[in-house]
C-alpha positions, 0 to 999 in steps of 0.5 A, a space after each residue: 554681033 554681040 549685044 551691049 545692055 550695059 556697062 556690066 556686061 561690057 566688062 564682063 566681055 572685056 575680061 573673058 575677051 582680053 586678060 593681063 596675066 603673069 607666069 603662074 597662068 601660062 598654059 601649054 599648047 596655046 599660040 604665042 605671038 611676039 611683039 617687040 622682039 626680032 625673030 633671031 632673038 626669039 630664036 635665041 631665047 627659044 634656044 636657051 631656054 629650051 622652050 617656048 619663051 613668054 617674055 621676062 618679069 617687066 614684059 607684058 603678056 595677055 591672053 586674048 580671045 577671038 570671037 571664034 573663041 579661039 585664045 592665044 597669048 600676045 607677048 610685049 616686050 617692055 623696053 624701058 629700063 626705068 622703073 616706071 614704065 615698067 608699071 604702066 601695062 594697060 589697055 583698052 579694048 573697044 566695043 567692036 571687040 576686036 580692037 586694043 589700044 595697049 600702054 605698055 612701057 611708055 608706047 601706045 600700040 594699036 592691036 587687032 584681036 583678029 588680025 593677031 598683029 599691031 596696027 599703024 599708028 600713023 603719027 596719030 600719037 604723036 603728041 604723046 611724050 616720053 621722054 626716057 632719060 633719068 626717069 624714077 618717078 612712081 606715076 610716069 607713063 601712067 593711064 586710066 581707060 574708060 571703056 563706055 567712051 572708048 577713050 584712054 587717059 595718059 599722063 606724059 612727060 608734058 601732063 594730061 592727055 586723052 586719046 582714042 583709036 584715032 588720036 588725041 582728043 585733047 591734051 593740057 599742059 601743066 607745069 612741073 609734069 616732068 618732074 613727076 608732081 601729077 597722078 592720076 586718081 579715078 574716073 567717074 561718071 565721065 570725069 577723070 580727077 587727079 592731083 598735082 603737086 606746085 612746088 615753090 608755094 607747097 601747094 597740092 591741087 585736085 583736078 577734075 577733068 570732063 573726059 569727053 571736052 577736056 574742060 577742068 577745074 582745080 580746087 586747092 587741098 586743105 593741108 
C-alpha cells in the first residue's frame, strides 16, 4: 500500500498512474480499451485504418498504469458535437489509486483502473445537467479537480456543483448560468473561485466557495 506523505507525493503518484495523452505519445503493443463505441464501430474503424484505432481529435486518450505496473490505453469517445464539451477533458484520481472520476465531453464517468471498466453511476450525478442544444460557450461544463479533498467542481447548465465518487455534495444555481456568464478560475486553500457576469446591470462578481460546505461569498468587481 502506498503511503502518501504530502500533496506533492500524491501529485507525483497521480502523474505516474494516469495521464491525458495525444497521438504523439501513443506507443505500439499497448493494450487498448474503448468506451463509447460499439464493437461493430470499432471493427469498422480498425478495418478503415488497417491498424488500432486511437480515437478522433475530439476524443480523450489516457495512458493508465495499474498497481502491477501494467500500462494500457483508455480511449473515451466524445459524443458531443459542440466545441465546449470537446474541451471538457478532466479527471480526478482517488487516493485508493484505483477509482477515477472522468469529465469527458459533457459526461461524467466512474472508472476502475484495476477492472478496466466504467462502473454504474446509479444516477448519483442526475442533478448535473448538460444541455447540448445550441451550445457554443467556451467554459461550459468546465471542471476543476481537488485531489486532496477527492472532490471535483463542475459548472453545468444551472450553476456550480461539487461532486465526489458517491454523488453531488452541494449545488448552487445562478441566474444566467445557461447563457455562459459563469467561469471557474482556480482552487486554493480549500476554496474554489469563480467569476460571474450579471448582464442586466453589466456587473462582474468574484465568487468564493468553501469546497466542503458549499458556503460562498460574492464580491463586486470594480471595472
